C-alpha positions in Angstrom: -13.8 6.3 -4.8 -11.1 8.6 -3.2 -9.4 5.4 -2.2 -8.4 4.7 -5.4 -6.7 8.3 -5.9 -2.6 7.5 -5.1 -1.6 11.3 -5.0 -2.4 12.0 -1.6 -1.5 8.5 0.0 1.3 8.0 -1.6 2.7 11.5 -0.8 2.1 10.6 2.7 3.6 7.2 2.6 6.9 9.0 1.2 7.1 12.0 3.5 6.4 9.2 6.3 9.4 6.9 5.2 11.6 9.9 4.8 10.8 11.0 8.4 11.4 7.3 9.7 14.7 6.9 7.8 16.2 10.6 8.7 15.2 10.6 12.7 14.2 7.1 14.2 16.9 4.7 12.1 20.3 6.9 13.3 18.8 6.8 17.0 18.7 3.0 17.0 21.7 2.5 15.2 23.4 4.6 18.1 22.9 2.2 20.8 26.1 0.8 22.3 26.1 -2.7 23.0 27.6 -3.5 26.7 28.9 -7.0 25.9 30.8 -6.8 22.2 31.0 -10.7 21.0 34.1 -12.1 21.3 35.6 -14.1 18.6 35.5 -18.2 19.3 38.5 -20.4 18.7 38.3 -22.6 16.0 40.1 -25.2 17.6 37.7 -28.0 19.1 38.4 -28.8 23.0 40.0 -32.5 23.3 37.6 -34.7 25.3 38.2 -37.7 26.1 35.9 -40.8 26.7 34.2 -41.9 30.1 35.3 -45.5 31.5 31.7 -46.3 33.1 32.6 -48.6 36.3 29.9 -51.4 35.2 
């Protein structure tokens, strides 16, 4: 059964991952996000309780 012989399939797997890591990943990581996230303040806003008229 040729499926059990790992020599050609392992080489294909390794070469495909090398191509993926050297070509695709840097292209994805070079994208610039238009809106940089801003840090939120740690202070909680002061909220007043509502006085309902009924």
